[in-house]
C-alpha positions, 0 to 999 in steps of 0.5 A: 177415102183420101180427101187431100193433104191434111192441114199443116197446123191445128185449128186456132180456136182460143184467145191464146192460140194467135199469140203462141202462133205469132211467136212460133212463126217469128222464130221460124222466120228468123231461123230461116232468114239467118240460115239462108244468110249464113249459107249465102255468105259461106258460098260467096266468100268461099268463091270470092276469096278462094286461092287463085294460085298455089303460092297465094298468101292471104293478107293479114288483117287486124282490128275490126272493133266496129264489126265485133261490136256489131255482131255482138249487139245485134244478136243481143237485141234479138235475143232480148226481144225474143225473151220479152215476147216469150215471157209475156206469152208465158205469163199470160198462159200462167195467170188465168183471169179472175173469173173462170169456169172451173172444171176438176180433172183427174188423169188415170191410166188410161182415161180423163175424168172431168167434173163440173161445179154442178156435179156433172161428170164426164169421161174423155169428153169435156163440154165448155162454152165458147167465149168463157175462160175455163180453168182446169184444176188437175191431178193424177191418180197414178203416174204423170200425165199431160193435158194437151189441146193443140187447137188451144195451144195449151199443155200442162203436166198432171201430177200425182199428189199435186194440183196443177192448172191450165186455162183457155178461152175458146173462140169458136164452137166445135170438137177439138182433140185432147191428148195425153202428151206424157208417156204414161204406160202401155196404153198411153197412145189411147189416152185421148179425148175431146173438148166440145165447145158449145154456144152458151145457150147450148152449154146451159141446155147440156148442163141440165140434160147431159 
């Protein structure tokens, strides 16, 4: 049954999600602003300085050092600002906290296998506690895969013969989609799973009974 327009964006359910969204919306807004500004200026100058007679000749203009410096310095400042902001988000995503809950992940055509430190194993479903930094230590049995959890705004390649990692800290309980975001074979589209975020007490109970 149709229930209306689906949400435009996934849930924001990790500590990193607002930082990624902030940068993304800034870039979208900046792009929209300059797109509208440039389109307006093209139309305005095309009308304002159009040739009014067949014999009309435009005046020769020379100089304009201030204008050239201005349109060089302003984009430079904007680009450096975007670089600094993007670098801060990148380093925050690349450096997990000192204390994390480690989970080992193996990608395989076409499933996700998870193992907790207490030996608990899962397939295509990962249980984690809310409010705790979780580090996924990942490798692949066959080809390149990619862990992608849209609600957490995290994504990383899973490589054969090599360990990679990503980390996240969930901020609210719930069930969140997990995808393979790297084409890995004929059943790539079916290589999906869920991250189940539980309250700490529920997570401890799951560890003992799951």
